[in-house]
N, C-alpha and C positions, 0 to 999 in steps of 0.2 A: 504494500500500500504506500502511496505517495502522499504523506501528510505534510509536506513542505508548504509553507505559506507562499502562495503565488497571487499575483494581483488579480488574475482572471477568476480564480476560485473564490477569493474573498469578495470581489465585486458581485458575482452571481449569487453567492450566498446572502449577501446583504440585500440585493434586489428582491430575492424571493422572500426573505424575512420581512422586508418592508411591505410587500404586497399582502402577506399574511396579517401583518399588523393593521394595515388599513382595512382589510376585510373583517377581521375579528374585532378590532377596536371601534370601528364606526358602523359598519353595515350590520353585523350580527348583533352587536350590543344595543344599537339605538333604534333600528327601524321596526323590529317586531312589536316592541312595547313602548318605545319612547324613552328618552333619557336626556341627561344634560350632555351636550355634545363634547365639550372639552373638560371633562371631569378628570383632573390630574391623578387622583388616587387610583381610579379604575384603569386609566391608561398605563400607569406605571405597573399595576398588577398584570395587565395583559402583556406588557413588554417583558417582564421578568418570567412569567410562567408560560408564555406561549412563544414569543419571538426569539428569545435566547436559545431555547431548545431546538426550535426550527432551524436557526442559523447553524448550530452545531451539527444537527442531523444532516442538513443539506451539504455542509462542508465534508462530512464523512462520506456521504453518498457520492459526491463529486469526485472525491479521491478514489473511491472504489471503482467508479466508472472509468476513470483515466487508467487505472491499473489493468482493468479488463480489456481495454482497447489495445494495450501494448502487447 
């Protein structure tokens, strides 16, 4: 497995994590029942419990895919 930090892997992992954050933080949390749009406490919880693990998993998956292609 290639777990070296490369610019490409980090950028794609951040992009996917931000898309998940926008989806979970605003669309899933606010539209079904309504909410305060920029509630900092809830957004920080989503960032810690959803986005950080998604970033780590995406980085690991990206590393495994690159190893498999070689």
